[in-house]
C-alpha positions in Angstrom: -16.7 -39.7 12.1 -13.8 -37.8 13.7 -11.5 -39.1 10.9 -13.9 -37.7 8.2 -14.0 -34.3 9.9 -10.2 -34.2 10.1 -9.9 -35.2 6.5 -12.4 -32.5 5.6 -10.3 -29.9 7.5 -7.1 -31.0 5.9 -8.7 -31.0 2.4 -10.0 -27.4 3.0 -6.5 -26.2 4.1 -4.9 -27.9 1.1 -7.1 -26.1 -1.4 -7.3 -22.7 0.4 -6.7 -19.8 -2.1 -3.0 -18.7 -1.9 -2.3 -15.2 -0.7 -1.1 -12.8 -3.4 1.2 -9.8 -3.0 0.0 -6.5 -4.2 2.5 -4.3 -6.1 3.2 -0.6 -5.5 3.9 0.9 -8.9 4.5 4.2 -10.6 5.6 6.0 -7.4 6.3 9.7 -7.9 7.0 12.7 -5.8 6.5 16.3 -6.6 8.5 18.5 -6.7 11.4 16.4 -7.8 13.9 18.6 -6.0 13.0 19.1 -2.3 13.9 22.2 -0.3 12.7 23.9 2.8 9.1 25.0 2.3 8.3 22.4 -0.4 4.8 21.0 -0.4 5.4 17.4 -1.2 2.8 15.4 -3.1 3.2 11.6 -3.2 1.4 9.5 -5.8 1.5 5.8 -6.6 -0.7 2.9 -7.8 -1.6 -0.3 -6.0 -1.6 -3.1 -8.6 -3.3 -6.5 -8.2 -1.2 -9.0 -10.3 -3.9 -11.6 -9.7 -5.1 -14.3 -10.0 -7.9 -13.4 -7.5 -10.2 -10.4 -7.6 -10.1 -8.7 -4.2 -13.3 -7.7 -2.4 -13.7 -4.5 -0.6 -11.6 -4.0 2.5 -9.0 -6.7 1.6 -6.1 -4.5 2.6 -5.2 -1.3 4.5 -3.0 1.4 2.9 -0.7 3.7 4.9 1.7 6.4 3.8 4.3 7.6 6.4 6.7 10.5 6.0 9.6 10.5 8.4 7.7 8.0 10.6 4.5 10.1 10.8 1.3 8.8 9.3 0.1 11.2 6.6 -2.4 9.2 4.7 -4.6 6.2 5.5 -7.1 4.1 3.6 -8.7 1.6 5.9 -11.8 1.3 3.7 -10.3 0.1 0.4 -12.3 -0.5 -2.8 -12.5 -3.9 -4.6 -9.5 -4.5 -6.8 -9.9 -6.8 -9.7 -7.1 -9.1 -10.9 -4.7 -7.2 -13.3 -6.2 -3.9 -12.2 -4.8 -0.8 -10.3 -6.0 1.8 -7.9 -4.4 5.2 -7.9 -3.5 6.9 -4.6 -2.6 10.6 -4.2 -4.1 13.8 -2.8 -6.2 16.2 -4.8 -4.4 19.0 -6.6 -3.5 21.8 -4.1 -3.3 19.3 -1.2 0.0 17.7 -0.1 1.2 14.9 2.1 4.2 16.7 3.7 5.5 20.2 4.2 9.3 20.2 4.4 10.7 22.3 7.3 14.3 21.8 8.5 14.8 18.1 7.7 17.9 16.8 5.9 16.0 14.0 4.3 12.5 12.8 3.6 11.7 9.1 4.2 8.5 7.9 2.5 7.1 4.5 3.5 4.0 2.9 1.8 2.6 0.0 3.7 -0.2 -2.3 2.4 -1.4 -4.6 5.2 -3.7 -7.5 4.7 -7.2 -7.5 6.3 -8.0 -11.0 5.1 -6.1 -14.0 3.9 -6.2 -13.0 0.2 -3.1 -10.7 0.3 0.2 -10.5 2.0 2.0 -7.4 3.3 3.7 -5.2 0.8 6.0 -2.3 1.6 8.0 0.4 -0.3 10.5 2.7 1.3 12.2 5.7 -0.5 14.6 8.2 0.9 15.0 11.7 -0.6 17.7 14.3 0.2 16.5 17.8 0.9 18.5 20.7 -0.6 19.8 23.2 2.0 
């Protein structure tokens, strides 16, 4: 009996759905030239290359600017295979207000909340005009 249980566990592990990596696409930053006082808007898409449709809450999305968390989605929508989800702020809102920094470091982190996805990250560095 123990052997049958062990075979069943091994069989289940062997056929577990593989994790897939989400892609961060169409990243943009507005304005393109940053200077003191710029209200920076970050926009991007999270794309599911498949082959599995992802249920609600499969991942967590974080946007950090210069190490500070400025956007969080811990309650993500379902994301079908070969589909995308747009992330940004509504017009008139912004993710970051430039003060005296010399550069702006933007990090986007997609962390798994189940075994269907693996961690994805994007890091961009922008110089700020003085």
